[in-house]
C-alpha positions in Angstrom: 0.0 0.0 0.0 1.3 3.5 -0.8 2.3 5.7 2.2 3.7 9.2 2.6 2.3 12.5 1.5 -1.2 12.1 0.0 -2.0 8.9 1.8 -5.5 8.7 3.2 -7.2 10.7 0.3 -10.7 9.8 -0.9 -11.5 6.9 -3.3 -10.5 7.2 -6.9 -13.5 8.3 -9.1 -14.7 5.6 -11.6 -13.8 2.8 -9.1 -16.7 2.6 -6.8 -16.5 0.1 -4.0 -12.8 -0.9 -4.5 -9.9 0.6 -2.7 -8.0 3.1 -4.6 -4.7 2.0 -5.9 -1.8 4.2 -7.0 -1.5 4.7 -10.6 2.2 4.8 -10.5 4.9 5.6 -8.0 4.8 9.2 -7.0 2.8 11.6 -5.0 -0.3 11.8 -7.1 -0.6 8.0 -7.2 -0.1 7.6 -3.6 -2.8 10.2 -2.9 -5.2 8.5 -5.1 -4.6 5.1 -3.5 -4.8 6.3 0.0 -8.7 6.6 0.4 -9.5 3.1 -0.3 -6.9 1.7 1.9 -8.1 3.7 4.9 -11.6 2.2 4.7 -10.1 -1.3 5.3 -9.4 -1.7 9.1 -6.3 -3.9 8.5 -4.9 -1.4 6.0 -5.6 1.5 8.5 -3.7 -0.4 11.1 -0.6 -0.9 9.0 -0.9 2.8 7.8 0.0 3.8 11.4 3.4 2.1 11.1 6.3 4.5 11.4 7.6 3.7 8.0 5.5 3.3 4.7 5.9 0.2 2.7 7.0 0.9 -1.0 4.6 -0.1 -3.7 5.2 -3.3 -5.5 6.0 -3.0 -9.2 3.0 -5.2 -10.0 0.6 -2.7 -8.5 0.7 -0.1 -11.4 0.2 -2.9 -13.9 -2.8 -4.1 -12.0 -4.0 -0.6 -11.7 -3.5 -0.1 -15.4 -5.5 -3.2 -16.1 -8.3 -1.8 -14.1 -8.3 1.6 -15.6 -7.9 0.4 -19.2 -9.9 -2.7 -20.1 -8.2 -5.0 -22.5 -8.7 -4.1 -26.1 -10.6 -7.2 -26.7 -13.2 -6.0 -24.3 -13.7 -2.7 -26.2 -14.2 -4.3 -29.5 -16.1 -7.4 -28.4 -17.9 -8.8 -25.5 -17.2 -12.3 -24.4 -19.8 -14.8 -24.8 -22.2 -14.9 -21.8 -21.4 -18.3 -20.8 -17.6 -18.1 -21.0 -17.2 -14.7 -19.0 -18.2 -15.9 -15.5 -15.9 -19.0 -15.8 -13.1 -17.0 -16.9 -13.5 -14.5 -14.1 -13.8 -17.3 -11.6 -10.6 -18.8 -13.0 -8.8 -15.7 -12.8 -10.1 -15.2 -9.3 -8.9 -18.7 -8.3 -5.6 -18.1 -9.9 -5.2 -14.7 -8.0 -6.3 -16.3 -4.7 -3.8 -19.1 -5.2 -1.1 -16.7 -5.9 -2.1 -14.8 -2.7 -2.1 -18.0 -0.7 1.2 -18.8 -1.9 2.6 -15.4 -1.0 0.9 -15.6 2.5 2.5 -19.0 3.1 6.0 -17.8 1.9 8.6 -17.3 4.5 10.1 -14.3 2.7 7.0 -12.7 1.5 6.8 -8.9 1.7 3.9 -6.8 2.6 4.1 -5.2 -0.8 3.8 -8.5 -2.6 0.8 -9.6 -0.5 -0.8 -6.2 -0.9 -0.4 -6.5 -4.8 -1.8 -10.0 -4.8 -4.7 -8.9 -2.7 -5.4 -6.0 -5.1 -5.1 -8.5 -8.1 -7.4 -10.9 -6.3 -10.1 -8.3 -5.5 -9.7 -7.0 -9.2 -10.9 -10.4 -10.3 -13.7 -10.5 -7.8 -12.2 -11.9 -4.6 -14.2 -10.9 -1.6 -12.8 -9.4 1.6 -13.3 -12.7 3.3 -11.0 -14.3 0.8 -8.3 -11.9 1.7 -8.4 -12.2 5.5 -5.5 -14.5 5.9 -3.5 -12.3 3.6 -4.5 -9.2 5.6 -3.5 -11.0 8.8 -0.3 -11.9 7.2 0.4 -8.2 6.3 -0.5 -7.2 9.8 1.9 -9.8 11.3 4.7 -8.8 8.9 4.2 -5.1 9.8 4.0 -5.9 13.5 7.3 -7.9 13.2 8.9 -4.9 11.4 7.5 -2.5 14.1 9.2 -4.7 16.7 12.4 -4.5 14.7 12.1 -0.7 14.4 11.2 -0.3 18.1 14.2 -2.5 18.9 16.4 -0.3 16.7 15.1 2.8 18.7 15.8 0.8 22.0 12.9 2.5 23.5 11.7 -0.2 26.0 8.2 1.0 26.2 7.8 1.0 22.4 9.5 -2.4 22.2 7.2 -3.8 24.7 4.1 -2.3 23.0 5.4 -3.5 19.6 5.9 -7.0 20.9 2.5 -7.1 22.4 1.0 -6.1 19.0 3.3 -8.5 17.3 2.3 -11.5 19.4 -1.4 -10.4 18.9 -0.8 -10.2 15.2 1.0 -13.5 15.0 4.2 -12.0 13.8 7.2 -14.3 13.4 9.1 -15.4 16.5 12.4 -14.2 15.0 11.0 -10.6 14.8 9.5 -10.8 18.3 12.8 -12.4 19.6 14.8 -9.5 18.3 12.7 -7.2 20.4 13.0 -9.4 23.3 16.8 -9.5 22.9 16.9 -5.7 22.9 14.7 -5.6 26.0 17.0 -8.2 27.6 20.1 -6.1 26.6 18.4 -2.9 28.1 17.4 -4.7 31.2 21.0 -5.9 31.6 22.3 -2.3 30.9 19.8 -1.0 33.4 20.8 -3.6 35.9 24.4 -2.8 35.3 23.8 0.9 35.7 21.8 0.2 38.9 24.6 -2.0 40.1 27.1 0.7 39.4 25.0 3.3 40.9 24.4 1.2 44.0 28.2 0.5 44.0 28.8 4.4 43.8 26.3 5.0 46.4 27.9 2.4 48.6 31.4 3.9 48.1 30.0 7.4 49.1 28.2 6.0 52.1 31.4 4.2 53.1 33.3 7.5 52.5 30.7 9.5 54.5 30.9 6.9 57.4 34.6 6.9 57.2 34.7 10.7 57.2 32.2 10.8 60.3 34.2 8.2 62.1 37.5 10.0 61.3 36.0 13.3 62.6 34.7 11.4 65.8 38.1 9.8 66.3 40.0 13.1 65.6 42.8 10.8 64.3 45.0 12.9 61.9 45.9 10.0 59.7 42.4 8.8 59.4 41.1 12.3 58.9 43.5 12.9 55.9 42.6 9.6 54.2 38.9 10.1 54.8 39.0 13.6 53.4 40.8 12.4 50.3 38.3 9.7 49.8 35.4 12.0 50.4 36.7 14.5 47.8 37.2 11.6 45.3 33.6 10.5 45.9 32.3 14.0 45.7 30.8 14.2 49.1 29.1 17.5 50.2 31.6 20.4 50.5 30.2 21.4 53.9 30.9 17.9 55.3 34.4 18.0 53.8 35.2 21.6 55.0 34.0 20.6 58.6 36.3 17.6 58.5 39.1 19.8 57.2 38.5 22.2 60.1 38.8 19.3 62.6 41.8 18.1 60.8 43.4 21.6 61.1 42.6 21.5 64.9 43.9 18.1 65.2 47.1 18.7 63.3 47.7 21.5 65.9 47.1 19.1 68.6 49.3 16.5 67.1 52.1 19.0 66.8 51.5 20.0 70.5 51.6 16.2 71.3 54.9 15.9 69.5 56.3 19.0 71.2 55.1 17.7 74.6 56.7 14.2 73.8 60.0 16.0 73.2 59.8 17.2 76.8 59.9 13.7 78.3 63.5 14.1 79.5 63.0 17.6 80.8 63.3 18.3 84.6 62.8 22.1 84.4 59.2 22.9 85.7 59.3 26.2 83.9 59.8 24.5 80.5 57.4 21.9 81.3 54.8 24.4 82.3 55.5 26.5 79.1 55.0 23.3 77.1 51.7 22.5 78.8 50.5 26.0 78.4 51.2 25.9 74.6 49.4 22.5 74.5 46.4 24.0 76.3 46.4 26.8 73.8 46.3 24.3 71.0 43.3 22.7 72.5 44.8 19.6 74.2 42.8 18.8 77.3 43.8 17.3 80.5 42.5 13.9 79.6 45.3 13.6 77.0 47.7 10.8 77.9 50.7 12.9 76.9 49.3 16.0 78.8 48.9 13.7 81.9 52.3 12.4 81.4 54.0 15.8 81.2 51.9 17.1 84.1 53.2 14.2 86.1 56.8 15.1 85.1 56.1 18.7 86.0 54.6 17.7 89.4 57.5 15.4 90.0 60.0 18.2 89.1 58.1 20.6 91.3 58.1 18.2 94.1 61.8 17.5 93.7 62.6 21.3 93.8 60.2 21.7 96.7 61.9 18.8 98.5 65.3 20.4 97.8 64.0 23.7 99.3 62.5 22.0 102.4 65.8 20.1 102.7 67.8 23.2 102.6 65.4 24.9 104.9 65.6 22.1 107.4 69.3 22.1 107.3 69.3 25.7 108.2 67.4 24.9 111.4 68.8 21.5 112.2 67.7 21.8 115.7 64.1 20.8 114.5 64.9 17.1 114.1 61.4 16.1 113.0 61.4 18.6 110.2 64.9 17.6 109.1 64.0 13.9 109.2 60.8 14.5 107.3 62.7 16.6 104.8 65.2 13.8 104.2 62.5 11.3 103.6 60.7 13.7 101.2 63.9 14.4 99.3 64.5 10.6 98.9 61.0 10.1 97.7 61.2 13.1 95.2 64.4 11.9 93.7 66.7 14.6 95.1 70.3 14.2 94.3 71.9 11.7 96.6 74.8 13.9 97.7 72.3 16.5 99.0 70.4 13.8 101.0 73.7 12.4 102.3 74.9 15.9 103.5 71.5 16.3 105.3 71.7 12.9 106.8 75.1 13.8 108.2 73.8 17.0 109.8 71.0 15.0 111.3 73.5 12.7 112.9 75.3 15.7 114.3 72.3 17.5 115.4 70.5 14.7 117.3 72.6 15.0 120.5 72.4 18.8 120.3 68.6 18.6 120.1 68.6 16.2 123.0 70.6 18.7 124.9 68.3 21.5 123.9 65.2 19.6 125.0 66.9 18.8 128.4 67.6 22.6 128.7 63.9 23.3 127.8 62.6 21.0 130.6 65.1 22.4 133.0 64.2 26.0 132.2 60.5 25.0 132.7 61.2 23.2 136.0 63.5 25.9 137.2 65.1 23.7 139.8 68.8 24.2 140.5 69.9 20.5 140.0 68.0 20.2 136.6 69.5 23.4 135.3 73.1 22.3 136.3 72.6 18.9 134.6 71.1 20.5 131.5 73.9 23.0 131.2 76.6 20.2 131.5 74.7 18.3 128.7 74.7 21.3 126.5 78.4 21.8 126.9 79.0 18.1 126.1 77.0 18.4 122.9 79.1 21.4 121.9 76.2 23.9 121.9 76.8 27.6 121.5 77.1 29.4 124.8 74.1 31.4 123.7 71.9 28.3 123.6 72.3 27.7 127.3 72.6 31.3 128.3 68.9 31.3 129.5 69.5 28.2 131.6 72.6 29.8 133.1 70.7 32.9 133.8 67.9 30.9 135.4 70.5 29.0 137.4 71.9 32.3 138.6 68.4 33.4 139.5 67.8 30.2 141.3 70.9 30.6 143.3 70.1 34.3 143.8 66.6 33.2 144.9 68.1 30.8 147.4 70.4 33.6 148.6 67.6 36.2 148.9 65.2 33.6 150.5 67.8 33.1 153.1 68.3 36.8 153.7 64.6 37.2 153.9 64.3 34.5 156.5 67.2 36.3 158.4 65.5 39.6 158.1 62.3 38.2 159.5 64.1 36.6 162.3 65.8 39.9 163.1 62.6 41.9 163.0 61.3 39.7 165.8 63.9 41.1 168.1 63.0 44.8 167.5 61.5 46.9 170.3 57.8 47.4 169.2 57.4 50.4 171.5 60.3 52.2 169.9 59.4 53.9 166.7 62.9 53.9 165.4 63.5 50.4 166.2 60.3 49.4 164.5 60.9 51.6 161.6 64.4 50.2 161.1 63.1 46.6 161.3 60.3 47.5 158.8 62.7 49.0 156.4 65.2 46.1 156.5 62.3 43.6 156.1 60.8 45.6 153.2 64.2 45.8 151.5 64.5 42.0 152.0 61.0 41.3 150.5 61.8 43.6 147.7 65.0 41.8 146.8 63.3 38.4 147.3 60.4 39.5 145.0 62.9 40.6 142.3 64.6 37.3 142.7 61.1 35.6 142.0 60.9 34.0 145.4 57.3 32.3 145.5 54.6 34.2 147.1 54.0 31.5 149.7 57.6 32.0 150.9 56.9 35.8 151.2 53.6 35.5 153.1 54.9 35.4 156.6 57.5 38.2 156.0 54.8 40.4 154.2 52.4 39.9 157.1 55.3 41.0 159.4 56.1 44.0 157.3 52.5 45.1 157.4 52.4 44.8 161.1 55.6 46.7 161.5 54.3 49.5 159.1 51.1 49.6 161.1 53.0 49.9 164.3 55.1 52.7 162.9 51.9 54.6 162.0 50.4 53.8 165.4 53.5 55.0 167.2 53.4 58.3 165.2 49.9 58.7 166.8 46.5 57.3 166.4 45.7 60.6 164.7 48.6 62.5 163.3 48.1 66.1 163.3 49.9 68.4 161.0 49.7 72.2 161.7 50.0 74.6 158.7 50.0 78.4 159.2 49.4 80.3 156.0 51.0 83.8 155.2 49.2 86.9 155.9 46.9 87.8 153.1 47.0 91.3 151.3 43.7 92.1 152.8 45.1 91.4 156.4 48.2 93.4 155.7 46.2 96.3 154.3 44.1 96.2 157.5 47.3 96.4 159.7 47.1 92.9 161.0 50.3 91.4 162.5 51.7 87.8 162.6 50.9 86.3 166.0 52.1 82.6 165.1 55.6 81.5 165.5 57.3 78.1 164.7 59.5 77.2 167.7 60.7 74.0 166.1 59.4 71.6 163.4 56.7 70.2 165.9 56.0 73.3 168.1 53.9 76.4 167.5 53.7 79.5 169.7 50.7 81.8 169.5 50.7 85.3 171.0 47.4 86.0 172.7 45.4 89.3 172.5 45.3 89.6 176.3 49.0 89.0 176.5 51.2 86.0 177.0 51.9 83.2 174.6 50.2 79.7 174.2 52.3 76.8 173.0 51.0 73.8 170.9 52.8 70.6 169.8 51.9 68.5 166.8 53.4 65.9 164.6 54.7 68.5 162.3 54.4 72.4 162.1 54.8 74.4 158.8 54.7 78.1 158.3 53.6 77.5 155.6 55.9 74.9 154.2 55.8 73.6 150.6 53.4 71.3 149.0 56.0 68.7 148.7 57.0 68.9 152.2 53.4 68.6 153.4 52.8 65.4 151.2 55.9 63.7 152.1 54.7 62.5 155.5 51.4 61.4 153.9 52.9 59.1 151.4 53.2 56.1 153.7 49.6 56.1 154.4 48.8 55.3 150.7 50.8 52.1 151.2 48.7 51.3 154.4 45.5 51.7 152.2 47.1 49.2 149.7 47.8 46.9 152.6 44.0 46.8 153.4 43.7 49.5 156.1 41.3 52.5 156.0 43.1 55.9 155.8 41.5 59.3 156.4 43.1 62.6 155.4 41.0 65.7 156.5 41.7 69.4 156.9 40.1 71.4 159.7 40.2 75.2 160.3 38.3 78.4 160.1 37.2 79.7 156.8 39.9 81.2 154.7 42.7 79.4 156.6 44.0 77.5 153.6 42.3 74.1 153.9 41.2 73.8 150.1 44.7 75.0 149.0 46.4 72.2 151.3 44.0 69.5 150.1 43.5 70.4 146.4 46.2 73.0 145.7 46.4 74.9 142.4 48.0 74.2 139.0 51.7 74.0 139.6 51.4 73.6 143.4 49.1 70.5 143.7 47.9 69.6 147.0 47.4 66.4 149.0 44.4 64.9 147.0 46.1 64.9 143.4 49.4 63.8 144.9 47.7 60.9 146.7 46.1 59.8 143.5 49.5 59.8 141.8 51.0 57.9 144.7 48.2 55.2 144.6 49.1 54.2 141.1 52.8 54.4 141.8 52.2 51.8 144.6 50.1 49.7 142.1 52.9 49.9 139.5 55.4 48.6 142.1 53.1 45.8 143.2 51.4 44.8 139.9 53.8 41.8 139.5 52.3 40.3 142.7 48.9 41.8 142.8 45.9 42.6 140.6 44.3 46.0 141.6 40.9 47.6 141.3 40.6 51.3 142.1 37.1 53.0 142.3 36.5 56.7 142.9 33.4 58.5 144.3 32.9 62.1 145.4 30.2 63.6 147.6 29.4 66.7 149.7 27.6 67.0 153.0 25.6 70.2 152.6 23.7 71.1 155.8 22.3 67.7 156.6 22.1 66.5 152.9 24.4 64.0 151.3 24.9 65.0 147.5 26.5 62.6 145.0 28.7 65.1 143.1 29.3 62.6 140.2 25.6 62.4 139.6 24.9 66.2 140.4 25.8 67.4 137.1 23.6 65.0 135.2 20.3 65.9 133.6 18.2 67.7 136.3 15.0 65.9 135.0 16.3 62.6 136.2 15.6 62.3 139.9 18.8 61.2 141.8 18.4 58.4 144.4 18.9 59.5 148.1 22.2 58.6 149.6 21.9 56.6 152.8 24.7 55.7 155.3 24.9 52.3 157.0 27.5 49.8 158.3 27.9 46.3 157.0 28.6 43.3 159.1 32.3 44.0 159.2 31.7 47.5 160.5 32.7 49.2 157.2 30.7 52.4 156.2 28.5 51.8 153.1 26.9 54.7 151.2 24.0 53.4 149.4 23.3 54.7 145.8 26.6 56.5 145.6 28.1 56.6 142.2 31.4 54.6 142.0 33.6 54.7 139.0 36.4 52.2 138.2 39.5 54.1 137.4 42.4 52.4 135.6 45.0 55.2 135.9 45.8 58.5 137.8 44.3 60.6 135.0 40.8 58.8 135.1 40.7 59.3 139.0 41.8 62.9 138.8 39.0 63.6 136.3 36.6 62.1 138.8 37.9 64.6 141.5 37.8 67.6 139.1 34.1 66.8 138.1 33.2 66.7 141.8 35.0 69.9 142.7 33.1 71.7 139.9 29.8 70.8 141.6 30.8 71.8 145.2 28.7 74.5 146.9 30.6 77.8 147.7 29.7 81.3 148.6 31.3 84.5 149.6 31.5 85.6 153.2 33.3 88.5 155.1 36.2 86.2 155.7 36.5 84.4 152.3 35.3 85.4 148.9 34.9 81.7 147.9 34.1 80.0 151.2 33.3 76.3 151.0 29.7 75.8 152.3 29.8 72.1 152.5 32.1 69.2 153.6 33.8 67.8 150.5 34.6 64.0 150.6 36.6 62.1 148.0 36.3 58.2 148.5 39.0 56.0 146.9 38.6 52.2 147.4 41.7 49.9 146.6 41.2 46.3 146.3 44.2 44.0 145.7 44.2 40.4 144.9 47.4 38.3 145.2 47.9 36.6 142.0 49.4 33.6 143.5 47.4 33.0 146.7 44.2 34.9 145.5 44.0 36.6 148.9 41.9 39.8 148.6 42.5 43.0 150.7 40.2 46.0 150.6 41.5 49.5 151.7 40.0 52.8 151.6 41.2 56.4 151.5 38.9 59.2 152.7 40.1 62.6 151.7 37.9 65.3 153.5 38.0 69.1 153.0 35.9 70.3 155.9 33.8 73.4 155.6 35.4 76.4 157.5 34.5 76.9 161.1 33.4 80.4 161.9 31.5 82.6 164.2 28.3 84.1 162.7 29.3 87.6 164.0 32.7 87.5 162.2 31.5 85.8 159.0 28.6 88.3 158.8 26.4 85.7 156.9 22.6 86.2 156.7 19.5 84.3 155.8 20.2 81.0 154.1 23.9 81.4 154.4 23.4 81.8 158.2 21.7 78.6 158.2 24.7 77.1 156.3 27.0 78.4 158.9 24.9 77.0 161.8 24.8 73.5 160.1 28.6 73.6 159.6 29.3 74.5 163.2 26.9 71.7 164.3 28.7 69.2 162.3 32.2 70.3 163.5 30.9 70.2 167.0 29.7 66.6 166.5 33.1 65.6 165.2 34.8 67.2 168.2 32.4 65.2 170.4 33.5 62.0 168.7 37.1 63.0 169.0 36.7 63.6 172.7 35.0 60.4 173.3 37.7 58.5 171.5 40.4 60.3 173.5 38.6 59.3 176.8 38.1 55.8 175.5 34.4 56.0 176.2 32.3 52.9 175.5 29.7 54.8 173.5 31.1 56.9 170.8 28.5 59.5 169.4 29.0 58.8 165.7 25.2 58.9 165.0 24.9 62.4 166.4 25.5 63.8 162.9 25.8 62.5 159.3 29.4 63.8 159.1 30.5 61.5 162.0 28.5 58.6 160.6 30.4 59.1 157.3 33.8 59.0 159.1 33.0 56.3 161.6 35.3 53.7 160.1 38.0 56.4 159.6 38.4 57.6 163.2 39.8 55.3 165.8 40.0 51.5 165.5 42.7 50.5 163.1 42.2 53.5 160.8 45.1 55.6 159.8 44.2 59.3 160.2 46.0 62.4 159.3 44.6 65.7 160.3 45.7 69.0 158.9 44.8 72.1 161.1 45.0 75.2 159.0 45.2 78.6 160.7 45.5 82.2 160.0 48.4 84.1 161.5 46.6 87.4 161.7 46.0 88.9 165.1 42.5 89.6 164.0 41.8 85.9 163.8 43.7 84.9 167.0 40.7 83.6 168.8 39.6 81.4 165.8 43.2 80.2 165.5 43.6 79.3 169.2 40.2 77.5 169.0 41.3 75.5 165.9 44.6 74.6 167.5 42.9 73.3 170.8 40.5 71.3 168.6 43.5 69.7 166.9 45.4 69.1 170.1 42.4 67.2 171.4 42.3 64.9 168.3 45.9 64.1 168.8 45.1 62.2 172.0 43.0 59.5 170.2 44.6 56.0 170.4 44.2 53.0 168.1 43.3 49.5 168.6 45.4 46.8 167.1 43.6 45.2 164.2 44.6 43.5 161.0 43.9 44.9 157.5 40.4 44.5 155.9 40.4 41.2 153.9 37.8 38.9 152.2 
């Protein structure tokens, strides 16, 4: 059948009912033949083949036979009986030929198609040509398989094979298609195998890369990166691995540098290497890092051991330290020569250390025998003299202690032979015993060895004070004042000798008075010198009273308080108290308290509380006696004073609060009795014996006659109360001098206050201050008689206040 351009056109005119056949090869003939072919289903199927089958040479001839009837037919018609037969014969002949072509193994489509056209031209029916049509279809299907196989399109090949099998195409054609399919399948399988192989290689490369990154092994990383690059793995993964490789190469270099330090013993170099390794990212868990750190530690330990050994050798007396240093040096691998040298020092020092220990024990024991033995051992061990100098000094002290103890016992024995009624004998014995106690104390004789001698000294001291007089009275005559001189007064007082005063009376004649001392007026230093020993009595546990008596303006306050640059008895007593404490502090602990009050009229006033806020009501002061007979002033402020300055400030604060007023006899007359109370408690450090002493310093208000003082109103009442109190004090003094059983202490608060300071075992010093002016002669004589009466008081023998 014709194919190509023009195929599929309508049937040729003049040939109804038959498929058009090409007139001749060419476009026009092909177009004319196309219509008839398409009407046949089999022909249409073959028309869809990709390549047209060329027309057989017999087709034009057949076509020509159809178009131009034989010449015989034009000129004459066959006979009616011969024409059908002939046609049938021709038909059978054409069908035989067609059958032969269909059964031929090498038959072509073109030949069969020509034979079909020929058969149909002689009257063959479509049914007669079915096998031929099938044969054409099978041939075309076989060729389609071959063409599809040539294209190697598996889908086309499979479709063509399916059509060929359906069309009954030859097995050879179909087998060609199957062969190509098999080849393609094999190629695809091979490609898949190769693909899988490549993918396996990539996977293996990726796994190896990941493993190498995880292991951070330089060699593995290098190999894995090269493989990854060859396999074309992702650049990001390769770059990440390269970064790890770069880090690990630094670490590897650091490892190599650390490995080079294995023989190093210099801690500094090892430390520098470790620092560089750390900077490179090597961690403490790295074996080489741990190894070098171990080397560094060992080197440091060795150097430290060398240092400790050197230090121990500088102080070889510490045997334990030296032994430990030697053991540490051995363990740390210190040079054997150094260890041997230290061992030699140890051997030399052991006897020295033993001697030092013996010296230490002997110095602690402080016994003569132990000290002597220890000193001999030190000399044998060839210790430096300075090392047993302390023991030698202690030995000297022990020998001195023995010497002074013997001297003390001798002084104590000698004191027993003194005349206790002769003040000079008692004073000499007291001074000798006091000096022996002082030397024994300096020689560290134990307190228990001093006790008997100290008690004897106190007794002798007390006896001296008693022999001086139960109340010692000092008379002090002030100079004439400018006012008295201007008034024309003359001096009526004359010092006959250091203990005698003569007064020229107005009515004529002289009156003589004797006291323990007379000054006209004397210096403040001279006045206090005879008071000094009383401070020691207070420290020994006795009560001491210092008081000044006299008319107003006679100089009592100047004697007791003084002025800047010329201090009186009170400030000097304060200084002496702390001097005594300083001398005795090695043996005693002291506590000093200070209080200050005034007796104004009948009222006791706490001067340390007086200056406080007036809104705060001060508690009333009450006087009572405790079981021991000591005077206690309830609610009185007492301040602990640690030094003379603190106690002086207490006195100054009290003085500022004292009541004064102007009278005709004194522009600043004291209108109250001023009392400074100082308590001294001493505790023996060794025996814990406690002694309690007290010093009462009293500046009495001035005695005066109302007519002469010219006071009025309230001040007159003050004068009356002052005179009453002084009278009561005079009554007590008189009762004491007469040894009366009942002493009128309770007649006035002043005498109640001074009850444990007058008589008994109290040490009392009275200053009688007088004016030398003839205008005051009566008051002066009255004061002198008052003092002379006090001089007659006698004491009882009683020991110190203790608890």
